[in-house]
N, C-alpha and C positions, 0 to 999 in steps of 0.2 A: 625586530625580525631580521635574521641574517640572510643576505642575498647569496644563494648557493653558487651563482656565477662568479662571485668575487671572493668567496670564502677560501681560506688557506688550509690545506691539509697539514696540520701541525704534526700528526703522527709520522707522515712521510719526511718532513723536515727534520724532526728529532732523530729519526732512524738513520739519517745520513751523517749526523754529527759524530765525531770521534774525540775522545778525551785521552790525554796522556796519562800513563800510569805513574803513580807516585814513586819517585826514586829511580826512574829509568833514564834520567838525564835530559829528557826532552822538554821539561818545563823549566824555562829560563826566566828569571825575574829581571826586569829592566829597572835598574837602580834609579835612573832619572825619572822614570814613570812613577816609581814608588814614592820618591821625594815629592813629586808634583802632587800626587794624591794626598800626601800628608799635609802639604801646604794648604790645599783646598779644604781639607777637613778642619784644619786649624782656623782658617778664615771663616768657615761656616760656624764654628764654635764661638768665635768672637762676635759675629753678627747675631747669633742666638743670644749671647750674653747681653748685647746692646738692647735687644728687644725687651729685656727684663730689667734694664738698668733704671733704677729709681732716681738717679741723679740727673736724668735728662731734664733740661730746663723747662720750666712751666711757661705757658703762654696765656694770653687773654685776648678775647675778641671784642670785649667791651659791650657785650649784650647785657642790657640792664636787668639785674636780678636782685632786687632789694630783699635782704633777708636778715633775720635775727638769729644768731648762732650762739650756742653755748659750747665752749671748748676750754679745757683746763680750768673749769669752774669760773669762767668769765663769760659774760654775755656781751656780744658786740654786734653792731649793725654794719653791714657791708652792702655795696651796690653792684659789684661785679663778682664773677667767679672765674677761677682758673678754667681754661678751655683747651681742647685738643689743638685747635688752630688759632691763629692770630699772632700778635707780636710777642716776642720773648720778653721776660722780665728785665733782662740786661738791656735790650734794645729800648724798652720803655724808660728805664731809669737814665739812659744816656741821652734822651731827647729833651732839651729844655722846654719845648712847647708842651710837654706832657704835665709839667708842674701846674701850669694854669688850668689845663684840662681837668686834672684830678681835683683841684681846688674848686673849680666852678661846678663840678659834678657832685661832690660830697657836701659842700656847704649848705645848699638848700635842704638836704635831708636832715642835717643837724639843726637847722633853723626850724624846720617843721616839727621835728620830734621834741624839741625843748621849748619851742614856742616863746611866750612872753617872759618866761623865767630868765631868758638871756639878758633881759634889760634891767635886772635888779642889782647889777654890779657885783655879783658874787661868783662870776664865771671867768675861767681862763682856759687857754689851750696849751698843751704840751705834746710831746711825742716820746717814743721809746729811745733808750740810750744809743748813741753812736757806738759802733763796735770796731770798725776797721779804720775809719778816718775821723779826724776831729773837726774837719771843716763841715760846713752845712751840707747835709746830705739830702737826698730826694724827699724823705718824709719831713724833714725840718723845713725845707722850702715850701712845701705844700701847707704845713701847719701855720707858717707865718701868714700865708695868704688867706687861710681860713679865718684866722683871728682878725686880720685887717678887715675882711668883709663883714664879719659879725660885730666888729667894733668892740672887741674885748682883748685883754692882754695875751701875749704869747710869751711863754717862758722857755728859753733854750737850755738844754742840758739840765733838766730837773733832776735826772738820775744819771749816774755813771755806772758802767759795767766794765770790770777789769778782766773779763773772760769772754772769748769769742763764742763759747758754746751757748746754745739757746735753751737747752733743757736744764731745769733747776738752776738757772742763772740767778745770782744774787746782785741786786742793785743797791747802790749807795747814793744817799741824798746829796745833791750838789747845789741846787737852786730852788729853794722852797717858795712856791707861789703864795701870795698873800690871800688870794681868794679861796673860799671853802669848797667850791665846786669846780672840778677839773675835767675838761674834755681831753681825753687821750686819743690821739689819732696815730694810726700806723698804716703805711701804704699797703703792706701785704701781711696777712695772718695765715700761718700754716698750722702749727701745733697749738698756738695760743699761750705758749710759755712766756713770751715776752710781755704780753698783756697781764698775765698772772703775776709776774714780777713787779710790774707797775702798780697793780691793784694792792698787792701786799705792802709795798712801800708807802703808798698814799693813804691807805686805810690806817696804817700805824701812826700816821700824823694827823688823824681825824679829818681827812679830806674825802669828800664824796667824788668818786670817779665814774665817768661814763665813757664807753669805748666805741670808737668808730674805725672802720677800715675801708679802704677802697676796694681791694681784691681779697676775696676769701680764697686762699690758695689751696683749696681742695675741691675736686669735682663732686 
């Protein structure tokens, strides 16, 4: 409800306004003001693009969400999911303490799901190929600790990838495990294409592969 004591008579205000006629020379454009508005518009456009930018780095708050997911025709078990808030993936990978944290978190899940089968001597652990650097990366360090805790072998660089692209990547065998059952661990899974490449390679060599990931990189 409008208070008549404070209401503004808009008809009276509008009737007192005068507008310059087009072409009479009284309308002068301030060039500096025009450029300023253009800059503001451009900044707004940039900010708008950022809000839709799909390359913004993912985060994880480490809320336990054990799940079985099928992606790119591969079933994998994960314990966390990408989140809106939390630590960025770059921050996580750059923290040495997170290696032990990841290993301690995922190893019990592997042990519980595979049970007594792990003791029959037919199991080993590997991870996906290194893409950017040949030294031991985050997933490799975690996989080593998983294998040590489970008391089974770890094979480094089972596969090599000569391309940085993840979609339809072709992996080449480098270090064939002797064991027939392979636990494939990857720290983050987004499209599942990397796991699919490992599955295709290992199945062609008559190896049975089961897949685990720490973070399911999709909300």
